[in-house]
C-alpha positions as a Markdown table, in Angstrom:
| # | Residue | x | y | z |
|---|---|---|---|---|
| 1 | Met | 6.3 | -3.5 | 7.8 |
| 2 | Leu | 7.5 | -6.7 | 9.5 |
| 3 | Ser | 8.9 | -4.7 | 12.4 |
| 4 | Val | 5.5 | -3.1 | 13.1 |
| 5 | Arg | 3.8 | -6.5 | 13.3 |
| 6 | Asp | 6.7 | -8.1 | 15.3 |
| 7 | Thr | 6.6 | -5.4 | 17.9 |
| 8 | Lys | 2.7 | -5.4 | 18.2 |
| 9 | Leu | 2.5 | -1.8 | 17.1 |
| 10 | Val | 0.2 | -2.3 | 14.1 |
| 11 | Gly | -2.6 | -0.5 | 16.0 |
| 12 | Tyr | -0.7 | 2.8 | 15.4 |
| 13 | Leu | -1.2 | 2.3 | 11.7 |
| 14 | Thr | -4.8 | 0.9 | 11.8 |
| 15 | Gly | -6.1 | 3.3 | 14.4 |
| 16 | Thr | -6.9 | 0.6 | 16.9 |
| 17 | Thr | -4.4 | 2.2 | 19.3 |
| 18 | Pro | -5.7 | 5.7 | 19.5 |
| 19 | Arg | -4.0 | 8.5 | 21.4 |
| 20 | Pro | -5.3 | 8.5 | 25.0 |
| 21 | Lys | -7.7 | 11.4 | 25.6 |
| 22 | Thr | -6.7 | 11.7 | 29.3 |
| 23 | Gly | -3.8 | 10.9 | 31.4 |
| 24 | Asn | -0.2 | 10.4 | 30.4 |
| 25 | Asp | 0.2 | 9.9 | 26.7 |
| 26 | Glu | 4.0 | 10.0 | 26.7 |
| 27 | Lys | 4.2 | 6.2 | 26.0 |
| 28 | Trp | 1.8 | 6.5 | 23.1 |
| 29 | Leu | 3.7 | 9.5 | 21.7 |
| 30 | Cys | 7.0 | 7.6 | 21.8 |
| 31 | Glu | 5.6 | 4.5 | 20.2 |
| 32 | Asp | 3.7 | 6.4 | 17.5 |
| 33 | Ala | 6.9 | 8.4 | 16.7 |
| 34 | Leu | 8.8 | 5.1 | 16.4 |
| 35 | Val | 6.3 | 3.7 | 14.0 |
| 36 | Met | 6.2 | 7.0 | 12.1 |
| 37 | Ser | 10.0 | 6.9 | 11.7 |
| 38 | Trp | 9.9 | 3.4 | 10.4 |
| 39 | Leu | 7.4 | 4.4 | 7.8 |
| 40 | Leu | 9.3 | 7.5 | 6.8 |
| 41 | Asn | 12.6 | 5.6 | 6.6 |
| 42 | Ser | 11.0 | 2.8 | 4.5 |
| 43 | Ile | 10.1 | 5.1 | 1.6 |
| 44 | Glu | 12.2 | 6.9 | -1.0 |
| 45 | Pro | 14.0 | 9.8 | 0.8 |
| 46 | Thr | 12.9 | 12.3 | -1.8 |
| 47 | Leu | 9.2 | 11.5 | -1.0 |
| 48 | Ser | 9.4 | 11.5 | 2.8 |
| 49 | Pro | 9.4 | 15.3 | 3.4 |
| 50 | Gln | 5.8 | 15.6 | 2.3 |
| 51 | Tyr | 4.8 | 13.3 | 5.1 |
| 52 | Met | 7.0 | 14.5 | 8.0 |
| 53 | Met | 4.6 | 17.2 | 9.2 |
| 54 | Leu | 1.7 | 14.9 | 9.6 |
| 55 | Asp | 0.5 | 14.3 | 13.2 |
| 56 | Ser | 0.6 | 10.5 | 13.6 |
| 57 | Ala | 1.8 | 7.3 | 12.1 |
| 58 | Lys | -1.8 | 6.5 | 11.0 |
| 59 | Asp | -1.9 | 9.9 | 9.2 |
| 60 | Val | 1.3 | 9.1 | 7.4 |
| 61 | Trp | 0.1 | 5.5 | 6.6 |
| 62 | Asp | -3.3 | 6.9 | 5.3 |
| 63 | Ala | -1.6 | 9.6 | 3.2 |
| 64 | Ile | 0.8 | 7.1 | 1.6 |
| 65 | Ala | -2.0 | 4.6 | 0.9 |
| 66 | Glu | -4.1 | 7.4 | -0.7 |
| 67 | Gln | -1.2 | 8.6 | -2.9 |
| 68 | Phe | 0.0 | 5.2 | -4.0 |
| 69 | Ser | -3.2 | 3.1 | -4.0 |
| 70 | Gln | -3.9 | 1.5 | -7.3 |
| 71 | Gly | -7.6 | 1.5 | -6.7 |
| 72 | Asn | -8.3 | 4.3 | -9.2 |
| 73 | Asn | -5.4 | 3.7 | -11.5 |
| 74 | Tyr | -7.4 | 4.2 | -14.7 |
| 75 | Ala | -4.2 | 4.4 | -16.9 |
| 76 | Gln | -3.0 | 1.0 | -15.7 |
| 77 | Ala | -6.5 | -0.5 | -16.1 |
| 78 | Tyr | -6.6 | 0.9 | -19.7 |
| 79 | Glu | -3.2 | -0.4 | -20.6 |
| 80 | Leu | -4.0 | -3.9 | -19.2 |
| 81 | Ser | -7.3 | -4.1 | -21.1 |
| 82 | Lys | -5.5 | -3.0 | -24.3 |
| 83 | Gln | -2.9 | -5.8 | -23.8 |
| 84 | Val | -5.7 | -8.3 | -23.3 |
| 85 | Arg | -7.4 | -7.1 | -26.5 |
| 86 | Glu | -4.2 | -7.2 | -28.5 |
| 87 | Leu | -3.0 | -10.6 | -27.2 |
| 88 | Lys | -3.0 | -13.2 | -30.0 |
| 89 | Gln | -2.2 | -16.9 | -29.7 |
| 90 | Gly | -0.2 | -16.9 | -32.9 |
| 91 | Glu | 2.8 | -19.2 | -32.5 |
| 92 | Leu | 2.4 | -19.5 | -28.7 |
| 93 | His | 1.5 | -22.8 | -27.2 |
| 94 | Leu | -2.1 | -22.8 | -25.8 |
| 95 | Ala | -0.8 | -23.2 | -22.2 |
| 96 | Thr | 1.5 | -20.2 | -22.6 |
| 97 | Tyr | -1.3 | -18.1 | -24.3 |
| 98 | Tyr | -3.8 | -19.0 | -21.5 |
| 99 | Ser | -1.3 | -18.3 | -18.8 |
| 100 | Thr | -0.4 | -14.9 | -20.2 |
| 101 | Leu | -4.1 | -14.0 | -20.6 |
| 102 | Thr | -4.9 | -15.2 | -17.1 |
| 103 | His | -2.0 | -13.1 | -15.7 |
| 104 | Leu | -3.2 | -10.0 | -17.5 |
| 105 | Trp | -6.8 | -10.5 | -16.1 |
| 106 | Gln | -5.4 | -11.0 | -12.6 |
| 107 | Gln | -3.4 | -7.8 | -12.9 |
| 108 | Phe | -6.5 | -5.9 | -14.2 |
| 109 | Asp | -8.6 | -7.2 | -11.3 |
| 110 | Ser | -5.9 | -6.3 | -8.8 |
| 111 | Cys | -5.5 | -2.7 | -10.1 |
| 112 | Arg | -9.3 | -2.2 | -9.7 |
| 113 | Thr | -9.6 | -3.8 | -6.2 |
| 114 | His | -6.3 | -3.3 | -4.5 |
| 115 | Lys | -6.5 | -1.7 | -1.0 |
| 116 | Pro | -3.3 | -1.2 | 0.9 |
| 117 | Ser | -3.0 | -3.2 | 4.0 |
| 118 | Ile | -0.4 | -4.0 | 6.6 |
| 119 | Ala | 0.3 | -7.3 | 4.8 |
| 120 | Ser | 1.0 | -5.6 | 1.5 |
C-alpha cells in the first residue's frame, strides 16, 4: 500500500476523506476508484470478484480486513498454545530454546491482537 501513502490517498481507506455531500464529487469518485483498483489488483485474482461490487475503497478495505484479520483466529491461537506446551528444551541450547519459546509467545500475542492497518 506504499502507492496509497505516497500519493496521499490514505484517507480513502481510513474514511478521513469522505465523499462530498454536496457539489462536484467527480474528483473524489476518480481518486476513490483509483485506490479501489490498487486494492483489487493487489490481492489474489480469484478473490477480487467478491469485492468488486462494493461502493468505495474504504468498503473494500474494511471487507478485506474483516475477512483476513487474525483477531479471532482461534485455530491459530490453539495451535500456537499447543506448540508452547509441547516445546521441550531437550538437546537445544538454552538460548535457542528461549528464542523459540519467545517467538511462539509473540506469534500468539499477535494473533490475538492484530488489527489490520495501512502500515501492515
